[in-house]
C-alpha positions, 0 to 999 in steps of 0.5 A, a space after each residue: 500500500 502506498 503511503 500518503 505523504 503530507 506536504 509541509 505547510 508553507 508559511 509566509 514568514 517565521 512570525 506567521 508560523 509562530 502565531 499559527 503553530 504555537 500558543 503565543 499571542 503576538 502583540 506588536 510593540 509599535 503603532 505605526 500604520 505600516 508596522 502594525 498592518 504587517 504584524 496583523 497580517 502575520 498574526 498579531 492580536 494586539 499593539 501598544 502606544 505610549 509617548 516613545 512609540 508616538 514619537 516613532 509614529 510622528 517620525 515615520 508618519 509626518 505626512 499623515 499627522 502634520 496637518 492634524 498637529 497644526 489644526 490642534 494648535 489652532 483649535 486649542 491655542 492656550 494648551 501646552 505642547 504636551 497636551 497636544 502630544 497627548 491628544 495625538 496619542 489618543 487619536 492615533 490609539 483610537 485609529 489603530 485600535 480599529 485595526 484590531 477590532 476583528 481580533 477583538 471579536 474573534 477572541 471575545 475581548 481577551 485579545 485584539 486590544 491596544 495598550 495605552 500608557 498613562 502619563 508617567 508625569 502623574 506618578 504621584 497623582 492618583 486622581 490624575 492617573 484615574 482621570 486619564 485612565 477613564 478617558 483612555 478607556 472610552 476611546 474605543 471598546 478594545 482599549 487596555 490601559 497601563 497604569 504605573 505600579 507605584 504607590 499613587 498608581 495602586 490607588 488609581 488602579 483600585 479605583 479604575 478597577 471599580 469603574 470597570 476600566 480594562 487594565 493590563 495584567 501588571 495591574 492585577 498582579 499589584 492588586 494581588 500583592 496588597 494581600 501581603 500588606 501595604 505597598 511602600 515606595 522603594 528607595 531610589 538607589 535600590 530601585 535603580 540598582 534593581 532596574 540595571 540588574 534586571 536589564 543585563 543582557 544575560 538576565 533578559 536573554 535567560 528570561 526570554 529563553 524561559 518564556 520560549 520553553 514555557 510556550 513550546 513545552 520543552 524541558 530546560 537545557 542541561 547545564 554543563 559545569 
């Protein structure tokens, strides 16, 4: 009896193969139109927008946004450049969130969201963080809001949760941490030391390798002394 050999599936890119053959959910760390469109075509189900990413958007898409920036300056002559910048963050986020609506429907809200970050300048002002989070949540049905996990941020996270603002997992982890007692600010020097340590290439690479093994279900590599 002749055996039937299955032809290997041809994927259009390694990225697309990953999204189709592993449990990995790809979220694109960019909000530029070209990059997000490409990423969605290759299986992405989420995206991020924050001030750094917004600057990248403006550099690459000046032809799309220069006229809008001028219009905002005319419409709001008394506001600061920061306020105009954050209005742009909102408008770009709302537009790019629309591209993720099919995934939002497919995954019933679990994916298909655009993550938008609150203003880090508000890190000591829970009321301002909460107000901005509520505003961001209303930009589109598939927004997800990122609030900094600092003392003021925890207060804002609790209030935002009560108001049904959809928050990132980091916020949920911080709320769970409250079970073990009140959160206290970390000394600046210790915080910098921890930050620098965790961003060492060896730590970052090991963490990424661990995530890959968890996704693939593979056993950890053997250590050779």
